[in-house]
TORLUM-111974 format. One record per residue: residue in one letter; x, y, z of N, C-alpha, C, O in turn. Coordinates in steps of 0.05 Angstrom, whole numbers, plus 32768, in hexadecimal, padded with zeros to 4 digits. Layout:
residues N
aXYZXYZXYZXYZ/...
//
This chain:
residues 256
x7D2F7B9B7F487D3B7B9B7F637D407BB97F717D467BCF7F68/x7D397BAF7F8D7D3E7BC77F9C7D607BC77F967D6F7BB47F91/x7D647BDB7F977D7D7BE77FA77D7E7BEA7FC87D6B7BF57FD3/x7D947BE17FD87D8F7BE77FEA7DAE7BFF7FE97DC57BF67FE8/x7DA97C187FE87DBE7C2E7FE77DD37C2D80007DEA7C337FFB/x7DCC7C2880137DE47C1F80317DF27C0780317E067C00803C/x7DE27BFA80207DF37BE180197E057BE27FFA7E1A7BDA7FF0/x7DF37BEE7FF47E147BF37FD97E2C7C037FEA7E427BF77FEB/x7E297C1C7FF77E367C2C7FFB7E4E7C19800B7E677C1B8007/x7E3F7C04801D7E547BFE80347E627BED80207E797BF5801B/x7E5B7BD780137E677BC27FFB7E827BD37FF07E9A7BD17FF6/x7E727BEB7FDA7E8C7BF47FD67EA37C017FE67EB97C047FDC/x7E9E7C0980007EA17C1880057EBC7C00801F7ECB7C0A802F/x7EB97BE3801A7EC37BD6802A7ED57BCA80147EEA7BBE8019/x7EC97BCF7FF27EE67BCA7FD67EF07BDD7FCF7EFB7BE17FB9/x7EEE7BF17FEA7EFD7C0C7FD97F157C037FCC7F1B7C057FB4/x7F277BF47FEB7F487BF57FE37F4A7BD47FCE7F5D7BC67FD4/x7F3C7BCD7FBF7F437BB97FB07F357BB87F917F3A7BAB7F7D/x7F1B7BD07F997F177BDD7F767F257BE17F6C7F257BD67F56/x7F3E7BF67F737F447C007F557F597BE07F507F607BE17F39/x7F607BCF7F5A7F827BBF7F547F687BAA7F437F6D7BA17F2D/x7F4B7BA47F4F7F347B927F437F2B7B9B7F317F317B907F1C/x7F1B7BB17F2E7F077BC17F117F167BC37F047F257BD67F08/x7F1B7BB37EEF7F307BB07ECD7F237BB97EB87F297BCB7EA8/x7F037BA17EBC7EEF7BB87EAA7EE77BD17EAE7EEE7BE57EA1/x7EDC7BD07EBC7ED87BF17EC77EE67C0C7EBA7EE27C207EAD/x7EFF7BF87ECA7F1C7C137EC27F1C7C117EA37F187C237E93/x7F217BF97E9D7F0F7BF97E757F027C0B7E6F7F0D7C1E7E64/x7EE87C0C7E747ED37C1C7E6B7EDA7C387E767EDC7C477E63/x7EDE7C457E8F7EED7C557E917EFF7C6A7E787EFE7C837E74/x7F0D7C577E6C7F257C607E5F7F197C5A7E417F257C617E2D/x7F057C4E7E407EF17C4E7E1F7EE47C6A7E217EE17C737E0B/x7ED77C807E3A7EC47C867E3F7ED27CA97E3C7EC77CBE7E35/x7EEA7CA47E437EF87CB47E3A7F027CBA7E287F057CD27E25/x7F087CAC7E177F0A7CB47DFD7EFA7CB47DEC7F067CB37DD6/x7EE87CB47DE97ECC7CBA7DE17EC67CD47DEC7EC67CE57DDA/x7EC27CDE7E057EC57CF57E117ED47D067E057EC77D197DFF/x7EEF7D087DFE7F027D167DEE7EF77D137DCE7EFD7D277DC2/x7EE97CFF7DBF7EE67D027DAC7ECB7D0C7D987EC97D117D80/x7EB37D0D7DB47E9F7D277DB17E9F7D487DBE7E917D597DB5/x7EAD7D4B7DCF7EA97D5E7DDD7EC87D6F7DD67ECB7D867DE0/x7EE17D5E7DC27EF47D6E7DC67EFA7D877DCE7F037D867DE5/x7EF87DA47DC57F097DBE7DDE7EFA7DBD7DDF7EF47DD47DD7/x7EE17DB07DE57EC77DC87DF97ED57DC57E0F7EE67DB57E16/x7ECA7DDC7E1C7ED37DF07E387EB77DE27E4E7E9F7DE47E4D/x7ECC7DD37E617EBD7DC87E737EC87DDB7E8F7ED87DD57EA0/x7EB87DF27E8B7EB77DFD7EA97EB37DEC7ED07EBE7DEF7EE6/x7E977DD57EC37E8F7DCD7EDD7E8B7DB67ED07E837DB57EB9/x7E917D9B7EE47E957D897ED87E847D757EEA7E8F7D767F00/x7E6F7D647EEB7E657D597F0C7E667D3B7EFD7E5C7D377EE7/x7E767D277F107E787D0C7F077E607CFF7F277E617D047F3F/x7E4B7CEB7F137E3B7CE07F1F7E4B7CBF7F2C7E4C7CAD7F1C/x7E597CB97F4B7E607CAB7F567E7B7CA37F467E857C957F34/x7E807CB27F597E9F7CB87F577EBC7C9B7F577ECE7C957F47/x7EB17C907F787EB47C847F817ED97C7A7F7D7EE77C8E7F82/x7EE87C657F787F057C717F7E7F0B7C787F6C7F1D7C697F64/x7F057C897F5E7F127CA17F407F197C9C7F287F207CAD7F18/x7F177C7C7F1E7F217C717F0E7F137C8C7EE97F1C7C8B7ED2/x7F027C987EF07EF47CAC7EDE7EFF7CC77EE57F097CDA7ED9/x7EFB7CC27EFA7F047CE17F017F237CF07EFE7F287D087EFB/x7F327CDC7EFE7F537CDA7EFD7F4F7CE77EDE7F4F7CFE7ED5/x7F4B7CC87ED27F4E7CD97EB57F447CEF7EAB7F4F7CFB7E99/x7F267CF97EBA7F1E7D0A7EB07F327D287EC57F277D3E7ECA/x7F457D247ECA7F4E7D367ED77F667D3F7EC67F717D547EC2/x7F6A7D287EBE7F8B7D267EAA7F857D2F7E8E7F947D3D7E80/x7F737D297E897F697D2F7E647F537D3C7E587F4A7D397E41/x7F4B7D4E7E6C7F307D5D7E687F377D807E6E7F3B7D7E7E87/x7F397D8F7E6B7F337DA67E677F237DB67E7C7F1D7DCE7E79/x7F1C7DA77E927F127DAC7EA37F157DBD7EBE7F207DAE7ECE/x7F0F7DD97ECB7F0F7DE87ED07F047DDD7EF37F157DE17F03/x7EEF7DD37EFE7EE77DCC7F0F7ED97DAE7F097ECD7DAD7EF4/x7ED97D967F1A7ED17D867F1F7EBF7D7D7F307ED07D787F42/x7EAC7D777F3A7E957D707F4B7E977D577F4B7E937D4B7F36/x7E9D7D4B7F5E7E9B7D2F7F647E867D227F7A7E877D2A7F91/x7E717D0A7F737E527D0D7F807E6A7CE87F867E7E7CDD7F7C/x7E597CE47F997E5D7CC47FAA7E4E7CBB7FBB7E507CCA7FCF/x7E3D7CA87FBF7E2F7CA37FD27E387CA27FF67E267CA78006/x7E477C9F7FFB7E617C9D80117E847CBC80157E967CC48007/x7E7C7CBF80297E9B7CD380217EAC7CCC80227EC27CD88021/x7EA47CAA80287ECF7C9A80247EE07CA780187EF57CB2801E/x7EC77CA27FF57EE17CA47FE27EEF7CBC7FD87EFC7CBF7FC3/x7EE97CD27FF17F057CE57FF37F197CD97FF67F2E7CE17FEA/x7F1A7CBF800A7F417CBA80037F4A7CB47FEE7F607CA97FED/x7F3C7CBB7FD57F427CA67FBE7F517CBB7FAA7F5A7CB87F93/x7F4F7CD97FBF7F587CF07FA37F6E7D077FB67F637D147FC8/x7F8B7D0C7FB17F8A7D1E7FBB7F827D3B7FBC7F7A7D417FA6/x7F7F7D4E7FCB7F787D647FCE7F7C7D6F7FB37F8B7D617FA5/x7F727D847FA87F6B7D7E7F8E7F637DA37F817F607DA37F69/x7F5E7DC17F8F7F577DCC7F837F3D7DD07F707F2B7DE17F72/x7F447DB97F597F2D7DB77F487F147DA77F537EFF7DA87F47/x7F167D987F697F097D837F797EF27D8A7F887EF67D897FA1/x7EDA7D927F807EBE7D937F987EB67D797F9F7EBA7D657F91/x7EA97D797FB97E9B7D657FB77E857D6A7FC97E827D787FDD/x7E697D4D7FB37E597D5C7FB27E427D377FB97E347D2A7FAA/x7E487D347FD47E427D147FE67E287D1E7FE57E1F7D357FE9/x7E177CFB7FDA7E027CEB7FE07DF87CEA7FCE7DFE7CF57FB9/x7DE47CDB7FD47DCD7CC57FBC7DC97CDA7FAC7DBD7CED7FB4/x7DD67CD77F8E7DC87CE87F797DAA7CE17F7B7DA57CF57F87/x7D977CD77F7A7D857CD17F737D6D7CE57F8B7D547CE57F8D/x7D857CF37F997D7C7CFD7FAC7D7F7D167FB37D6F7D227FC2/x7D977D207FA87DA57D347FAB7D9B7D427F9E7D867D3B7F93/x7DAA7D667F9A7D9E7D6F7F847DB87D7E7F7E7DCA7D877F8D/x7DB57D7C7F5C7DD17D777F517DD87D997F4D7DCA7DAD7F4F/x7DFB7D957F457DFF7DAE7F407DF37DB87F287DE87DAB7F17/x7DF77DDC7F2A7DEA7DE27F0D7E057DF87EFA7E1B7E027F00/x7DF57DF87EE37E047E097ECC7E197DEF7EC87E277DEE7EDC/x7E1D7DE37EBE7E347DC17EBC7E317DCD7E9B7E247DDE7E8F/x7E497DB57E967E4F7DB87E827E5C7DA67E727E657DA67E5B/x7E587D887E947E577D687E7D7E5A7D667EA87E647D707EBC/x7E427D497E9C7E347D3C7EAF7E497D2C7EAB7E597D3A7E9F/x7E537D117EAF7E5F7CFA7EAA7E647CDE7EBE7E667CE47ED6/x7E657CC47EB77E5F7CB57ED17E677C937ECB7E597C877EBC/x7E717C8E7ED07E7D7C727ECA7E767C617ED37E887C5C7EE4/x7E607C4D7ED47E607C257ED77E577C377EFB7E657C347F10/x7E457C427EF97E2B7C4E7F0E7E107C557F147E057C5A7F29/x7E057C527EEB7DEE7C587EF17DDB7C3C7EED7DC37C3F7EE6/x7DE77C237EF07DD87C157EFA7DD27C127F157DC17C027F1D/x7DE07C207F257DD57C197F407DB97C2D7F3F7DA57C257F4B/x7DB97C437F337D9F7C4A7F457D837C417F327D817C327F1F/x7D707C517F417D577C427F3B7D437C477F287D327C3A7F1C/x7D4E7C617F2A7D347C7D7F107D517C847F077D647C897F16/x7D517C847EEC7D607C887ED87D567CA27ED37D657CB67ED3/x7D3C7CA47ED07D2D7CBD7ECA7D2F7CD17EDB7D247CE57ED1/x7D3C7CD67EF87D3B7CE67F057D4E7CED7F077D507D037F12/x7D6D7CDC7EFA7D847CEC7F017D837CF67ED97D997D007ED1/x7D6C7CF37EC47D7D7CF57EB57D6B7D0B7EAE7D6E7D187E9A/x7D537D107EC57D457D2E7EC17D597D417ED17D5E7D587EC9/x7D627D377EE77D7B7D477EF27D8C7D567EEA7D927D6C7EF1/x7D9C7D3C7ECB7DB47D4E7EC47DA87D627EB27DB37D787EB1/x7D8E7D5D7EA17D887D767E8C7D8D7D8B7E997D9C7D9D7E94/x7D737D847EB77D797DA87EC27D8D7DB77EBD7D907DCD7EB3/x7DAA7D977ECD7DC17DAD7ECD7DD17DB37EC37DE37DC17ECB/x7DCD7DA57EAB7DDF7DAD7E9B7DD57DBF7E887DBD7DBF7E83/x7DEB7DD87E7A7DE27DEA7E707DDC7DED7E4D7DED7DDD7E43/x7DCF7DF77E3C7DC97DED7E2E7DE27DEB7E1B7DF37DFD7E17/x7DE07DCB7E0B7DF97DC47DF97E0A7DB17E0B7E167D9E7E01/x7E097DB77E297E1F7DA07E2C7E157D877E2F7E007D827E23/x7E227D767E3D7E277D607E347E227D517E467E227D5C7E5C/x7E1D7D347E467E1F7D277E607E287CFA7E587E217CE47E4F/x7E327D017E5F7E457CDC7E567E4C7CD27E627E5D7CDC7E71/x7E467CB77E647E447CA97E797E497C827E697E487C7B7E52/x7E4F7C747E817E4B7C597E7A7E347C4C7E917E2C7C567EA6/x7E2D7C347E847E257C207E9A7E1D7C057E927E227C027E7A/x7E157BF47E9C7E117BE57E8C7DFA7BCE7E7C7DE27BCF7E80/x7E027BC37E707DDE7BAC7E677DCE7B977E737DC27B957E88/x7DCF7B8D7E657DB37B7C7E707DC97B5E7E707DC17B4A7E7D/x7DE17B5D7E637DEB7B407E627E057B3C7E7F7E0F7B277E87/x7E0A7B617E8B7E197B5D7EA47E197B537EAF7E047B4F7EBA/x7E257B4C7EB37E307B2B7ECD7E1A7B167EC67E0B7B107ED9/x7E167B0A7EB17DFC7AF77EB47E0A7AD57EB67DFD7AC17EBC/x7E1E7AD57EB37E1C7AC57EC37E147ABD7EDF7E0C7AA77EE7/x7E197AD97EEF7E097AD47F0B7DF77AD77F147DF27AD27F2C/x7DE77AE17F047DC87AE97EFE7DBC7AD07EFB7DA87AC87F07/x7DCD7ABF7EE47DBD7A9D7EE37DB87A8F7EF97DA47A837F00/x7DD87A927F0C7DDB7A797F107DCF7A8A7F3B7DC67A7B7F4D/x7DD17A9A7F3E7DC37AA77F5D7DA67AB97F547D9A7AC17F68/x7D997AC07F3A7D807AD17F367D8A7AF37F4D7D787B037F54/x7DAA7AF87F537DB57B0B7F557DC07B227F427DCF7B217F2E/x7DB47B397F4F7DC07B467F377DAD7B5D7F247D987B547F1B/x7DB47B797F1E7DA67B907F137D937B8D7F017D917B797EF2/x7D827BA27F047D6C7BA07EEE7D787BAD7ED57D687BBF7ECE/x7D897BAC7EC77D9A7BBE7EB77D867BB67EA07D7B7BA07E9A/x7D837BDA7E8F7D7B7BE57E7D7D847BE17E617D9B7BE67E59/x7D757BD97E547D717BD87E317D8F7BE97E217D9F7BED7E34/x7D957BED7E167DA67C077E057D927C177DFE7D987C2F7DFD/x7D6D7C0E7DF37D687C1A7DED7D5A7C327E007D5A7C4B7E03/x7D4E7C187E0A7D3B7C277E1C7D597C447E367D527C517E4A/x7D6C7C457E2E7D767C597E347D797C697E2A7D7D7C7E7E37/x7D787C6C7E047D757C7D7DF37D5D7C887DFE7D5D7C9E7E08/x7D457C787DFB7D277C827DF57D2B7C9C7E197D287CB47E15/x7D307C947E317D307CA57E477D3E7CBB7E3C7D377CD37E3B/x7D577CAE7E317D687CDC7E2D7D577CE77E1A7D527CFF7E1C/x7D4E7CDA7E087D3E7CEE7DF67D297CFA7DFE7D237D117DF8/x7D1B7CEB7E0C7D007CE97E1E7D137D0A7E2E7D0F7D1C7E1F/x7D227D127E437D277D237E4A7D397D337E427D497D3B7E53/x7D3C7D3D7E257D3E7D487E197D5C7D467E177D6B7D5A7E1A/x7D657D317E127D8C7D2E7DFA7D847D277DE47D707D1E7DDA/x7D9C7D2E7DDD7D9D7D267DC47DBE7D0E7DC27DD57D0D7DCB/x7DB47D057DB87DC97CE97DC27DE47CDF7DA07DE47CD17D8B/x7DEF7CEA7DA87E097CED7DA27E177CD77D917E1A7CD37D79/x7E1D7CC97DAA7E2A7CAB7DAD7E267C947DB47E3B7C8B7DBE/x7E107C817DB37E0E7C6E7DBF7E127C567DBC7E027C4B7DAE/x7E2A7C407DC87E2D7C267DC27E247C0A7DD97E127C097DEA/x7E357BF87DD27E337BDE7DEA7E437BC47DDF7E407BB77DCA/x7E577BC17DF67E6A7BB37DED7E667B8F7E027E577B8D7E16/x7E707B837DFB7E7A7B6E7E1D7E977B6A7E157EA77B657E03/x7E917B707E327EAC7B687E3C7EB57B497E517EAB7B477E67/x7EC57B377E477EC27B247E557EE77B267E6C7EFD7B307E6B/x7ED67B177E7B7EEC7B0B7E947EF87AEB7E967EE67AD97E97/x7F117AE47E967F127ACC7EA37F1B7AC57EBC7F277AD47ECB/x7F177AB07EC17F1D7AA07EE27F1D7A8B7EE37F097A7E7EDC/x7F337A807EEB7F487A637EF27F2E7A507EFE7F267A3D7EF1/x7F1F7A577F1C7F047A4A7F1C7EF07A637F2E7EFA7A797F34/x7ED97A5C7F337EC67A6D7F3C7EC47A787F517EB27A887F56/x7EDE7A717F667EDB7A7D7F7C7EE57A9A7F757EE17AAF7F80/x7EF57A927F5A7F007AB17F5D7EED7ACC7F4C7EF07AE57F4C/x7EDF7ABE7F437EC87AC87F3D7EC17ADB7F517EC67AF37F51/x7EB77AD17F5D7EA27ADA7F767EBE7AEC7F8A7EB67AFF7F98/x7ED47AE77F8A7EEB7AFB7F917EED7B107F897EED7B267F94/x7EEE7B067F657EEC7B257F4F7ECF7B3D7F627ED17B547F6B/x7EBA7B2B7F637EA57B447F6E7EA97B527F797EA87B6A7F75/x7EB47B3F7F967EB27B407FAC7EBD7B627FAD7EB07B747FB8/x7EDA7B657F9E7EEE7B707FA87EEF7B8B7F947EFF7B9D7F93/x7ED07B847F7F7ECA7BA37F6D7EB17BA87F867EA57BBD7F81/x7EAA7B9F7F957E877BA87FA77E707BA47F8C7E5F7BB57F8A/x7E707B967F7E7E5A7B8B7F7D7E487B787F867E337B6F7F7E/x7E557B767F977E447B587F967E307B6F7FB77E267B607FC8/x7E2E7B887FBB7E1F7B997FC07E007B927FB77DEC7B947FC5/x7E067B877F957DE47B6C7F977DD87B5D7FA27DC17B537FA1/x7DED7B5C7FAE7DDD7B397FBD7DE17B397FD37DF07B2A7FDF/x7DD17B507FE07DCB7B5580027DB67B4480117DAE7B4A8028/x7DAE7B2F80037D9E7B18800E7DA27B03800E7D987AF2801B/x7DBE7B007FF37DCA7AF27FF97DDD7AE280047DF47AE67FFC/x7DD97AD280147DF27ABE80207E007AAB80247DF67A988030/x7E1A7AAB801A7E1F7A8C800C7E277A7E802D7E2B7A878043/x7E237A61801E7E247A51803D7E3D7A4580217E407A4C8009/x7E4D7A2E80347E5F7A16802C7E4D7A0280187E5D79F68009/x7E3A79FC80157E2979EF80057E267A067FEC7E2B7A017FD4/x7E1E7A1B7FF47E0B7A2C7FDA7E247A2C7FD27E287A227FBC/x7E3B7A387FE07E4D7A3C7FC57E607A237FBA7E6D7A297FA6/x7E647A0B7FC37E6079F67FA77E4979F07F927E4D79E17F7F/x7E3179FD7F997E1B79EC7F8A7E2C7A0B7F777E377A027F64/x7E2E7A1E7F787E3B7A357F687E547A2C7F5B7E587A367F44/x7E617A207F627E7B7A197F517E7179FE7F377E7879FF7F1F/x7E6279EB7F447E6079E67F3E7E4379E57F287E3979D07F21/x7E3C79F57F217E1F7A057F0C7E337A157EFA7E2E7A177EE1/x7E4A7A217F067E5F7A367EF67E677A247EE57E5E7A2A7ECE/x7E717A157EE47E7C79FB7ED07E6979FC7EB37E7379F77E9D/x7E507A047EB77E3C7A097EA17E527A1C7E8C7E597A167E75/x7E5A7A377E9B7E677A437E8A7E817A3C7E7F7E877A497E6A/x7E927A2C7E867EAD7A277E847EB37A1E7E687EA97A0B7E5C/x7EC97A337E607ED67A377E437EF37A357E477F017A3D7E5A/x7EF97A277E2D7F117A267E257F1A7A3E7E197F0B7A487E09/x7F357A4B7E1E7F427A5F7E147F547A567DFD7F547A3E7DF9/x7F647A677DED7F787A6C7DDB7F8B7A587DE77F8E7A437DDA/x7F977A5B7DFD7FAD7A4B7DFC7FA97A2F7E0B7FB87A1E7E16/x7F8B7A347E067F7D7A047E0F7F777A0A7E2A7F6F79F87E39/x7F7B7A207E347F727A1D7E597F557A1B7E5F7F437A287E52/x7F517A0B7E727F2C7A197E767F2B7A267E857F3D7A247E96/x7F167A3B7E8A7F1D7A547E987EFA7A547E8F7EED7A4B7E7C/x7EF47A677EAE7ECF7A6B7EB57ED07A937EAD7EE27AA27EB4/x7EC27A977EA57EBB7AAE7E907EA37AC87EA77E8F7AC47EB6/x7EAB7AD47EA37E937AEA7EB57E997B057E997EA97B117E8B/x7E7B7AFE7EA27E7A7B167E867E6A7B387E907E547B397E9A/x7E7C7B517E8A7E6C7B6D7E8C7E5D7B6E7E697E5F7B617E54/x7E4F7B837E717E427B937E5A7E3B7BA87E577E257BB27E58/x7E597BB67E507E597BDD7E5C7E3E7BE57E3D7E3B7BDA7E27/x7E367BF27E467E257C0E7E2B7E287C2C7E2E7E1C7C397E40/x7E3A7C3A7E197E447C4E7E217E347C6A7E147E257C667E01/x7E377C7F7E1C7E267C937E0E7E327CAC7E107E3E7CB47E24/x7E2D7CB67DFC7E317CDB7DFF7E197CE57DEC7E0F7CE47DD5/x7E157CF47E0C7DF87D047DFB7E027D1F7E0D7E0F7D267E21/x7DF47D297DF97DF17D517DFC7DCE7D5C7DFA7DBA7D547DEE/x7DD37D747E0E7DBC7D817E1E7DB27D8A7E037DC17D967DF4/x7D987D857DFA7D997D9F7DDF7D907DBA7DE67D7E7DC27DF5/x7DA47DC57DD67DA77DE37DD47D817DF17DE07D7C7E097DE0/
//
């Protein structure tokens, strides 16, 4: 699936105000990624850190609070994300399409959370990270795997082309990285009605994948009807509708 970056920017900008409230899985992923970074990086001196796709700053704020970094260079597609950050001397902006812009150099860490799945060519990104990082420096990220939002893809045919964990590992090794940690999990949210599933996706900007998908009253009703096949009964004996997320976590190091 070809990704329209302007559409992605527009949808996420529109969801900017609601993202922080509704992106509960993405927040949880950021917290886990930070814990992994603390575990594997320890007291590593972080003079220059670059974050690809900072968005509303879920990971950025955690890194500023918890990592011993001197400078945090933030990237995103559109400058409007700056509204989510107060002025701080440690923050420097590097706005633009990560696949097209030059990365800052002499970096101690490149970090990214829930972003890389939006990029068409991960080889381009991995190569840029290899060039931008100093020897022995770190590339830490989360992305999503092939079962992500599987209910939506099943019913609408809309969705990103996610890579497997093995494919990600192979690409990292090809570009000179040592993979220190790699894992995948499944996270599931539950909703009372399929309509709330769509509202959740809209509030988190994920509908950027559905550029050509136009809902009508009839297609919405059909979607609600078809979603019945995923109906589950929770521990409280209530019926609910699941939405699956498939996060992948990686801690890699540029070989000395």
